[in-house]
C-alpha positions in Angstrom: 55.6 32.7 57.2 58.1 29.9 56.6 59.0 28.9 53.1 57.4 25.5 53.7 53.9 27.1 54.5 54.3 29.5 51.5 54.7 26.4 49.4 51.7 24.7 50.8 49.5 27.8 50.4 50.4 28.2 46.8 49.7 24.5 46.0 46.3 24.7 47.6 45.5 28.0 45.9 46.5 26.5 42.5 44.4 23.5 43.0 41.3 25.6 43.7 41.9 27.6 40.6 42.4 24.3 38.6 39.2 22.8 40.0 37.3 26.0 39.3 38.5 26.0 35.7 37.5 22.4 35.2 34.0 23.0 36.6 33.7 26.0 34.2 34.5 23.8 31.1 32.5 20.8 32.0 29.2 20.2 30.1 26.3 22.0 31.5 23.3 20.1 30.0 22.0 23.1 28.0 19.7 23.4 25.2 19.8 20.8 22.4 21.4 21.9 19.2 18.7 22.2 16.6 20.5 24.3 14.1 21.0 22.5 10.7 24.2 22.6 8.8 25.0 25.9 6.9 26.1 26.1 3.4 29.6 27.8 3.1 30.6 27.7 -0.6 30.8 25.3 -3.6 33.4 24.8 -6.2 32.3 25.3 -9.1 29.7 27.9 -7.7 25.9 27.1 -7.8 24.3 28.2 -11.1 27.6 27.8 -13.1 27.0 27.8 -16.8 29.0 26.0 -19.5 29.9 23.4 -16.9 32.6 21.0 -17.8 34.0 19.5 -14.5 34.5 16.1 -13.2 33.5 17.0 -9.6 31.4 19.3 -7.6 32.6 20.0 -4.0 30.0 21.6 -1.7 31.4 23.0 1.7 29.5 23.3 5.1 30.2 24.9 8.4 30.2 21.4 10.2 30.7 17.7 9.8 27.6 16.3 7.8 26.3 12.9 6.9 23.8 11.9 4.2 20.8 9.9 5.3 18.6 7.9 3.0 20.3 9.4 0.1 18.9 6.9 -2.4 15.3 8.1 -1.7 16.0 11.7 -0.8 18.6 12.8 -3.4 16.9 13.6 -6.8 18.9 14.7 -9.9 16.9 16.2 -12.7 17.3 15.3 -15.7 18.6 11.8 -14.4 22.2 11.1 -15.3 23.1 7.6 -16.4 25.3 6.2 -14.9 24.3 8.2 -11.7 27.3 10.3 -10.2 29.0 9.2 -7.0 28.0 11.2 -4.1 29.9 11.2 -0.8 30.1 11.1 2.1 28.3 7.7 2.5 30.0 6.5 5.6 32.1 8.8 7.9 30.9 12.4 8.2 32.7 15.3 6.2 32.5 18.9 6.0 32.4 18.5 2.2 29.8 16.7 0.0 31.4 15.6 -3.3 29.5 14.8 -6.5 31.7 12.8 -8.8 30.9 12.6 -12.7 33.9 10.5 -13.8 31.7 7.8 -15.3 28.6 10.0 -16.0 27.6 11.4 -19.4 26.1 15.1 -19.2 24.0 16.3 -22.1 24.9 19.5 -23.9 22.8 22.7 -23.2 21.1 21.1 -20.3 20.2 22.7 -16.9 20.8 20.1 -14.1 19.3 20.3 -10.5 20.6 18.2 -7.7 18.1 18.3 -5.0 19.3 16.9 -1.7 15.7 16.7 -0.1 16.3 16.1 3.7 19.6 14.0 3.2 22.1 16.3 4.4 22.2 16.2 8.3 24.7 17.4 10.9 26.6 14.5 12.4 25.8 15.3 16.2 22.2 15.8 16.3 20.8 14.8 12.9 19.3 18.2 12.1 18.5 18.3 8.4 19.3 21.0 5.9 16.0 20.8 4.1 15.8 20.8 0.5 19.2 22.1 -0.4 19.8 22.1 -4.1 22.7 22.6 -6.4 21.9 23.9 -10.0 24.3 24.0 -12.9 24.1 24.1 -16.8 26.2 22.6 -19.6 24.9 25.4 -21.7 25.2 29.2 -21.7 22.4 29.9 -19.6 20.2 28.3 -16.6 16.5 27.2 -17.4 14.1 29.1 -15.1 10.5 27.7 -15.5 8.6 26.1 -12.8 5.7 23.6 -12.5 3.8 22.7 -9.4 1.2 20.2 -8.3 0.0 17.6 -5.9 -0.4 14.0 -5.8 -3.4 11.9 -4.2 -4.2 8.2 -4.0 -7.0 6.8 -5.9 -8.4 4.5 -3.3 -6.4 5.3 0.0 -6.9 8.4 2.2 -3.3 9.2 2.4 -0.8 8.6 -0.6 2.5 6.8 -0.1 5.6 8.8 0.4 8.3 9.4 -2.1 6.1 9.4 -5.2 8.2 10.1 -8.4 6.8 12.8 -10.6 8.2 12.9 -14.1 8.0 15.1 -17.2 8.5 13.6 -20.7 9.4 16.1 -23.6 6.7 15.7 -26.4 8.7 15.3 -29.5 9.0 13.2 -32.6 10.3 10.2 -30.4 7.5 10.3 -27.9 5.4 7.2 -27.2 3.1 6.4 -24.4 5.3 3.4 -23.7 8.2 5.7 -23.0 7.6 5.4 -19.2 8.5 1.6 -19.2 11.7 2.0 -21.3 13.3 5.4 -20.9 14.3 7.9 -18.2 12.2 11.0 -18.0 13.5 14.5 -19.2 12.8 16.0 -15.8 12.0 14.2 -12.4 11.1 15.1 -9.0 9.7 13.6 -5.7 7.0 14.1 -3.1 9.1 13.8 0.1 8.1 12.2 3.3 4.7 13.3 4.4 4.3 15.9 1.7 1.8 15.4 -1.1 2.9 18.2 -3.2 5.7 18.5 -5.9 7.6 21.2 -7.6 9.8 21.4 -10.7 12.3 24.1 -11.2 14.8 25.1 -13.8 12.7 23.8 -16.5 12.9 24.8 -20.3 10.1 25.8 -22.5 8.4 23.0 -24.3 5.4 20.6 -24.3 5.4 17.7 -21.9 3.5 14.7 -20.6 3.2 14.7 -16.8 3.2 11.3 -15.1 3.8 10.0 -11.6 4.7 6.5 -10.3 5.8 4.9 -7.1 9.4 4.1 -8.3 9.9 1.0 -5.9 13.0 -0.2 -7.9 14.6 3.3 -8.1 15.2 3.1 -11.8 13.1 6.0 -13.1 10.9 3.5 -15.0 7.3 2.5 -14.4 6.9 -1.3 -13.6 3.2 -2.3 -13.4 3.8 -5.3 -11.2 5.2 -3.2 -8.3 4.4 0.4 -9.0 1.4 2.7 -8.8 1.1 5.1 -11.6 -0.7 8.6 -12.4 -1.0 10.4 -15.6 -2.4 13.7 -16.7 -4.8 13.3 -19.7 -3.7 16.5 -21.4 -0.2 17.7 -22.4 1.4 20.6 -20.5 3.0 23.6 -22.3 5.6 25.7 -20.4 5.6 28.3 -19.3 2.3 27.8 -17.3 1.0 29.1 -13.9 -1.4 26.2 -13.5 -1.1 23.7 -10.8 -1.9 20.0 -11.5 -3.3 17.1 -9.4 -2.3 13.6 -10.1 -4.1 10.5 -8.9 -1.9 7.4 -8.3 -3.5 4.0 -8.8 -2.3 0.4 -9.0 -3.1 -1.1 -12.3 -4.9 -4.4 -12.6 -2.3 -6.7 -14.3 -3.3 -8.7 -17.4 -4.6 -12.0 -16.4 -2.0 -14.6 -16.2 -2.1 -17.9 -14.3 1.4 -18.9 -12.9 2.8 -22.4 -12.9 0.6 -24.6 -10.5 2.1 -26.3 -7.5 1.1 -29.4 -5.7 0.6 -28.6 -2.0 -1.2 -31.8 -0.9 -1.8 -35.4 -2.0 -4.7 -34.4 -4.1 -4.5 -30.6 -3.8 -3.0 -28.1 -6.5 -2.7 -24.5 -6.1 -3.0 -22.0 -9.0 -1.7 -18.7 -8.4 -2.5 -15.8 -10.9 -2.2 -12.2 -11.7 -5.0 -10.0 -12.7 -8.7 -10.8 -12.3 -10.2 -14.1 -13.6 -13.6 -14.4 -14.9 -15.7 -17.5 -15.3 -12.6 -19.6 -14.9 -12.5 -23.2 -16.1 -9.6 -25.6 -15.1 -9.5 -28.9 -17.1 -7.2 -31.8 -16.3 -5.8 -33.0 -19.7 -3.9 -35.9 -18.2 -5.9 -39.2 -18.4 -8.3 -39.8 -15.5 -10.5 -42.6 -14.5 -14.3 -42.5 -15.1 -15.2 -41.7 -11.4 -12.7 -38.7 -11.4 -14.1 -35.7 -9.7 -12.7 -32.2 -8.8 -13.6 -29.0 -7.0 -12.3 -25.5 -7.4 -12.3 -22.7 -4.7 -10.9 -19.3 -4.5 -8.4 -18.7 -1.7 -9.8 -16.3 1.0 -6.6 -14.1 1.2 -4.5 -14.6 -1.9 -4.9 -14.4 -5.6 -5.0 -18.2 -5.9 -7.4 -21.0 -6.8 -7.4 -24.3 -5.1 -8.0 -27.4 -7.2 -9.0 -30.6 -5.3 -9.4 -34.0 -7.0 -10.1 -37.6 -6.4 -9.2 -40.4 -6.7 -5.4 -40.1 -6.5 -3.7 -40.7 -9.7 -1.1 -43.4 -9.2 0.5 -43.7 -12.7 1.7 -40.4 -13.3 4.4 -38.0 -12.3 3.1 -34.9 -13.9 -0.2 -33.2 -14.4 -1.3 -31.2 -17.4 -3.9 -28.6 -17.2 -5.9 -26.4 -19.5 -7.0 -23.0 -17.9 -9.6 -20.8 -19.5 -10.9 -17.5 -18.1 -12.8 -15.0 -20.3 -10.5 -14.6 -23.4 -7.5 -16.1 -21.6 -6.4 -19.7 -22.1 -3.2 -21.6 -21.4 -1.8 -25.0 -20.8 0.1 -25.6 -17.5 2.1 -28.5 -16.2 3.1 -29.4 -12.6 5.1 -32.2 -11.2 3.2 -34.7 -9.2 4.0 -37.2 -6.4 2.5 -38.8 -3.4 2.2 -36.5 -0.4 0.3 -36.2 3.0 -3.4 -35.8 2.4 -5.2 -32.6 3.6 -7.3 -33.2 6.7 -10.6 -31.5 7.4 -10.3 -28.7 9.7 -13.3 -26.5 10.7 -12.9 -22.9 12.0 -15.3 -20.2 13.2 -15.6 -17.1 10.9 -13.9 -14.1 12.4 -15.8 -11.0 13.5 -19.3 -12.3 12.8 -21.9 -10.4 14.7 -24.7 -13.0 15.0 -26.9 -10.4 16.5 -27.0 -8.4 13.4 -26.2 -11.1 10.8 -28.6 -13.6 12.1 -26.2 -16.3 11.3 -23.3 -18.2 12.8 -20.6 -19.3 10.2 -17.9 -21.8 10.1 -15.5 -22.7 7.2 -13.5 -25.6 6.0 -9.9 -26.0 4.9 -11.0 -28.7 2.2 -14.0 -28.5 0.0 -17.3 -29.1 2.1 -19.8 -31.4 0.5 -22.7 -32.3 2.9 -24.2 -31.2 6.1 -26.7 -33.0 8.5 -28.7 -30.5 10.3 -30.0 -33.1 12.7 -26.4 -33.2 14.2 -26.5 -29.4 14.8 -28.0 -27.7 17.7 -28.6 -24.1 19.0 -29.0 -23.7 22.7 -29.4 -20.4 24.6 -28.4 -19.4 28.0 -31.6 -20.7 29.5 -30.8 -24.0 27.9 -33.7 -23.6 25.4 -33.3 -25.2 22.0 -33.6 -22.5 19.4 -34.9 -23.1 15.9 -32.5 -22.6 13.1 -31.8 -23.4 9.5 -28.4 -24.6 8.4 -27.1 -24.3 4.8 -24.0 -25.1 2.7 -22.4 -22.3 0.7 -20.1 -24.3 -1.8 -18.8 -21.1 -3.3 -17.6 -19.6 0.0 -17.1 -23.1 1.5 -18.9 -22.3 4.7 -21.6 -23.7 6.7 -24.3 -21.2 7.8 -26.6 -21.6 11.0 -29.3 -19.1 10.6 -31.6 -18.2 13.6 -33.0 -15.3 15.4 -30.7 -14.3 18.1 -31.8 -12.0 21.0 -29.7 -9.2 22.7 -27.8 -10.1 26.0 -27.8 -13.8 25.4 -25.4 -16.6 25.1 -25.7 -19.4 22.6 -24.0 -22.7 22.5 -23.7 -24.0 18.9 -22.7 -27.6 18.6 -21.7 -29.8 15.6 -21.7 -33.4 16.6 -19.6 -35.9 14.9 -20.4 -36.3 11.1 -22.5 -33.1 11.0 -20.0 -31.9 8.2 -18.7 -34.1 5.6 -16.0 -32.8 3.0 -15.1 -33.8 -0.5 -13.0 -36.6 0.5 -15.7 -38.1 2.9 -13.8 -36.9 6.0 -16.0 -35.7 8.7 -15.7 -33.4 11.7 -15.1 -34.2 15.3 -17.4 -32.7 17.9 -17.3 -29.1 17.9 -19.0 -26.6 20.2 -19.0 -22.8 20.1 -20.1 -20.3 22.9 -21.3 -17.0 21.3 -22.5 -14.2 23.3 -24.6 -11.3 22.1 -24.4 -7.8 23.3 -27.3 -5.3 24.1 -28.6 -3.2 21.3 -27.6 -0.2 23.3 -24.0 -1.3 23.0 -24.1 -0.3 19.5 -24.5 3.1 17.4 -26.2 4.2 14.4 -25.1 6.4 11.4 -27.4 8.0 9.0 -25.4 9.4 6.2 -26.8 11.8 3.6 -24.7 12.4 0.5 -25.3 15.6 -1.4 -23.9 16.9 -4.7 -23.8 13.4 -6.1 -22.8 13.6 -9.9 -24.0 10.2 -10.9 -25.4 6.9 -9.4 -24.8 4.2 -8.2 -22.5 5.0 -5.4 -20.9 3.0 -2.7 -20.5 4.2 0.9 -17.8 2.5 3.1 -16.8 3.0 6.7 -13.1 2.3 7.2 -11.1 1.6 10.3 -7.7 3.6 11.0 -5.8 0.8 8.9 -8.0 1.5 5.9 -9.9 -1.7 6.1 -13.6 -1.8 5.1 -15.7 -2.5 8.1 -19.1 -1.6 6.7 -20.5 -1.0 3.2 -23.7 0.0 1.6 -24.8 0.5 -2.1 -27.3 2.9 -3.5 -28.6 3.2 -7.0 -30.8 6.3 -6.4 -30.7 9.2 -3.9 -31.5 8.1 -0.3 -29.9 8.0 3.1 -27.3 5.4 3.9 -28.4 3.8 7.1 -25.7 2.1 9.1 -27.5 0.7 12.1 -26.1 -1.2 15.0 -22.5 -0.6 14.2 -19.6 -1.1 16.7 -18.8 2.2 18.5 -15.5 3.5 17.2 -13.9 5.9 14.9 -14.4 5.6 11.3 -13.4 7.1 8.1 -16.0 7.5 5.2 -15.2 6.7 1.6 -17.6 7.3 -1.3 -16.9 5.5 -4.7 -18.6 6.4 -7.8 -19.4 3.1 -9.3 -19.5 4.4 -12.9 -19.9 0.9 -14.5 -22.5 -0.5 -12.0 -20.6 -3.7 -11.3 -20.7 -3.4 -7.5 -17.1 -2.6 -6.7 -14.2 0.1 -7.3 -12.4 -0.3 -10.7 -8.8 0.9 -11.1 -7.5 2.7 -14.2 -5.1 1.8 -17.0 -2.4 4.0 -18.2 -2.0 2.6 -21.8 -5.8 2.5 -22.2 -5.9 6.1 -21.0 -8.6 5.1 -18.4 -8.7 6.8 -15.0 -9.9 4.9 -11.9 -13.4 5.4 -10.7 -13.6 8.4 -8.7 -13.3 8.1 -4.9 -14.1 10.9 -2.3 -13.2 10.8 1.4 -14.9 12.7 4.1 -12.2 15.1 5.4 -12.5 14.2 9.1 -12.8 10.9 11.2 -16.3 10.4 12.6 -16.8 8.9 16.0 -19.8 6.6 16.6 -20.7 6.2 20.4 -22.7 3.5 22.0 -26.5 4.0 22.2 -26.4 7.0 19.9 -27.5 8.1 16.6 -25.3 10.3 14.3 -26.9 12.2 11.3 -24.1 13.1 9.1 -24.2 15.2 5.8 -21.5 14.7 3.3 -21.3 17.2 0.4 -19.2 15.9 -2.3 -16.9 18.2 -4.3 
């Protein structure tokens, strides 16, 4: 073989080898990496005593990143100012905890719980609940405390509930949760409803939980839910504890009123008003009138008045509600007047409610039933009674509907007159009715009831109340002709018999009224009867 052909053969052979090697090294699309990072070592080592360092370095076998570190990483007891923990941006094989500006207490065991924050850089696999423990004293505290958290009114509690222990000593006051950082702290993480304290020291404590929305380890009633254990806890103990978080009702306070229309003032408030009276202290003419209505969706009162007050640039009001009273001022100027708008009420089943309802955006004053008509699908005029509800600001057209029908409900011009003597334009609504067989029935028997009255509610998957019944004595709750769908059942002990659920108060040491959920979702089918027994625990 000639030299030239030997050369060509060699080149081809080498090319084949290189291609083969290249193929061997290419990605194969194998199984996804689901292995979390592995802890290698730390400097100082975990469970170090007599700690006196400025920095902790924790080494892993691969590049890691910290995800949701502000929520996931919990240091107990809290350190003020908090240490600086990295990496925050670029991944690294080392997690650093820097104490340069932090003050550590003497003879104290500290736990840094990383929750699910440590993830590998490529696939985001979390190293769950990795923790680093050290002590500034001669030994590591080793006691534990466990429990769970539930919501007082909702089926599922929120995530990331802060659970705190306050040492019961000569400096303890109930108000400590508003002003000071707890002695120990932990979290319920993600979907978990349980909590665990570790590395605690002997002593007597108060156990509290709150939804720390501002991440400052302090309870803020305006934004946080709270829970507390009535009794103190003495460690060591092998008991487990359940905490019920609730949103406190704020003390009643009316906010600065705002003019939102020519003769329309809005009064926002916090808390729950009772028998509220709003008096305008500014000079008014003899023919002055006003109306006050509760907003349908927000904690606000609407104040309408007439005539327009020409000679003033501010209005002064006195607000009284129960034991509350205050004087409030708002700026006042000429604006566009509110115009009457009529709207059909949502989700009203006229077949069951035997009424059709419309509402107004301004105070309704008069109705003329002669200008209202109800006609069925056979063009027959249906007898009805029309009434004005000045509290809900609605017009109700009551009649006896039949199934599988369609009604045309008409309001001719001037059928409705509002507070400012404005009237409606012609309005017509087409309202169908289903067959009774399109609905289902639920007969609910509640057993092992500790006290009456109780409230039974059917909730949708968003937690909204769809149906509600009230019982003062033992009997079956009959939910008839209800929409076929899935529901959750909530039972409320109405201990003060006021007709609704009452929340609790931390300072008054009043727990919320007890609530029990049926453990499973129930399904109501069309044209069916469900007989359900709920044994309360």
